[in-house]
Phi, psi and omega in degrees: 000322179299319179299317181294314178296322179295319178303314180296319181298312181309312186290323184288320187277342184305309185295323180290320176298322176297315179292333183270354184084012177282175182273085186297334184288345180268356185302319176308316179294313186298329179254009173071033179254332183294144175299149177297146182238144179227151171218170186228139177240124176260109180240033178263106189279337181215149173286156182306331181274011180082008180275174186307154177301126180282145165281151193225153172248149176264140173246133174234121180048042175079017176222163172270156176244147175301124179089005184239032180230162174062040187271123184276169171309131180071013176272145180226137181259160170288171185286147170232145178289139169230173181273175181271171176094192183292129192225120177273135178230161177184185181209156178207173177299143184306125175097357177272166182281150176305336180289348180255027185303139177279334173202150184210165177198184185228135162267108186293333187214064182300130185233154170309137177086353181267153172251140184236136181233135176243125183242122169276130178207163180299146172250141178259359178241323184294143188286341173269351177090000182250136174235183185212143177237131184240135182230123169257112179253117184286347177054062176272037175299135177299145183298328181261359182281141170241024178292153175277153183248135184234138166211150180249152173213141181260102175249025182249099179292348179267013178226137176284194178305143187230154168251135183248131180243129172249109194226167174303146178299147179088000178291133183249351175211142177268003175302124182097350180260144166269145178301140175291321177222117189254145173059049182281108182266164187297135177079011183230161177249156168224121351303158185287155174310138187092344175257156181291156174293175174271154184235130180222160184286147174294151181169197178251132185221183165216163179241143175229136179237133176234158165298142189305135178080004176242169180242010180272115183295140161256354183204137167220137173272165160285168178291149183222157177263133174248105187286154167305139183071003178300157184220095188243126165259115180256115184249137173279131178224156173307149182301329180203184183256027175226165191301325183292345181248024170245029175285160182304131177083355183275091185231159166236172175250126175255119181262117169270111187262126174285181177088009179053064182266169176287347180230075184292336178250132173231116183260132178246115185283170178266108182289345182289330186250346182075006177211000000 
């Protein structure tokens, strides 16, 4: 009966969303009918031996998925459908077997309507130097909302805990502002995995990043347009894949755009450093 009710609700609100400018393509997620979706972010700037950043393949339950392979550093894939239930994920060097995964983890209860993100990143504890970040986004967006969705992830081992501010363009100081996403620690997301993304109105913004609890910027973006119904995961990453750009605080922002766009990865450079 729940499925029948949700189908009827989905059909009923689709026309309303279209009239209101909402994202009718998201209705299936909003009412829990859409298959679970997964995408992959490569945030490994260098191989542990200092060689060039490797291209990587995503593994799901011991297999590769179409569109989720040969992903370069700062590459982001579009979403692919997966099944429900306990799901093992990992990643490895492009062309290698899932049995040779560099890092792996588990989503214990993959559910319809959710978005799942796997992030490859350097590890400061694993013996092979590779780590993994996992995000379960329940996509609890209101049916009539056309707000943009935001979440942040810290994938920059050269930056301590950070505060991320999404503010009007031209902002020169974050004094008086509260962080949009506060205390983002390395290898973790804000909001945390399992919690819904934040919602903001579409518009023109800039991003400022500070060390957590301070107001001195280590990063400022140029202004950017955040569209209605945008779905952004904003990750801090080292500014480049060479040692000279792995200095403390030398970061960029890598935006993983949801919605299966022609440009799933968007890099925002640091205007404070010019690169």
